N, C-alpha and C positions, 0 to 999 in steps of 0.2 A: 504494500500500500504506500502511496506517495505521501511524504511528510512535508507539510507546508513550511516547516522550519528550514528544510534543505533549500527550498525555493528562496526563502528570505536570505539565507547565507549566499546563495548564488547571486542574487541581486546586489547584495552589499559588496561582494568581491568584484562583480562586474563594474561597480561604481568606483571602488577604491583602487582596484588592480594591485592590491597589496594585502598579503595574508596577515601581516602584523596589524595593520589598521583595522581590517575586518574583524580580527580576533578581539581587539580592544573594543570596537563598537558593538560586538555581540557578547561581550563579557565572558570570553572563553579563551582558549589557547589556539595557537597556530595549528597544532596537531589536530585539534577538534575540527577546525575549519577544513583542513586537508581531508580528514575522514568524511566530513559531510559532503564535500565536493566529489570525492572518489565514489562514495556511495550513490550519489545522484547520477554520476556518469555511468556507473554500473547498471543502475535501474533503467536509465534511458538508452543504454548501449551506444553512447556517443561520447567523444572527448569534448569537453566544454571549454577548457583552457589549455593553452600551450605554455609550458613552464620551461624557461631557459635562462641561465645566468642571472638569477635574482630578478628576473623580469617575467611577467605573465601577460598574456593577451587572450582575448576571446578567440576561439576557433570559429570557423564558418558556421558550424552547428550551434555553437554558443550564441552567436549573433542572431541566428534564425530563431532560436528559442527565447531570447531575451524579451521581446514584446509580449509573448504569450505568458511567460512567467510573471511579468509585471501585472498583467491583467488578472491572472489567477490570484495573486497575492492581494491586489486591490479589492477584488470581489470578495475574497475571504474576510478581509478586514471590514468591508461594508456589511457583510452578513453578520459579523460579530456585533457591530454597532446596532443593527436593527434588532437583534435578539436581546441585547442589553437594554435597549429602550423599551422593548416589549415587556421584558421581565420587571423592570423598574416600575412601569406604568401599572402592570397587573398587581404588583405588590402594594402599590399605593392605594388601590381600590379596596383592599381588604383591611 
C-alpha cells in the first residue's frame, strides 16, 4: 500500500535537492530519507533521483511523477481538513 509520507518526502527532496535539508525539514535522519526514497522507487519500479558526487537531480521518471504526487498530497491534505471541520462541527452540536 502506498504511504502518503513517502510522497511528502519525495516532494521535499525534489524541492531541496539535498538529503540533509530534507532530513532537517522532516525531523529525521538522512538515512531515513534515503530509505523512504528507495522504498518509493521500489514500489513504483522506477528510479526517481540520480545521485552522483554529492549532487542529486530528478530522473525523467521523477519529473513525470512530480505533478501527480503534488496533486495527491494536496488532495490528501484537503481531505484531512474537510474531515477535521466535519468532526469539529459535529462535536459542537452535541
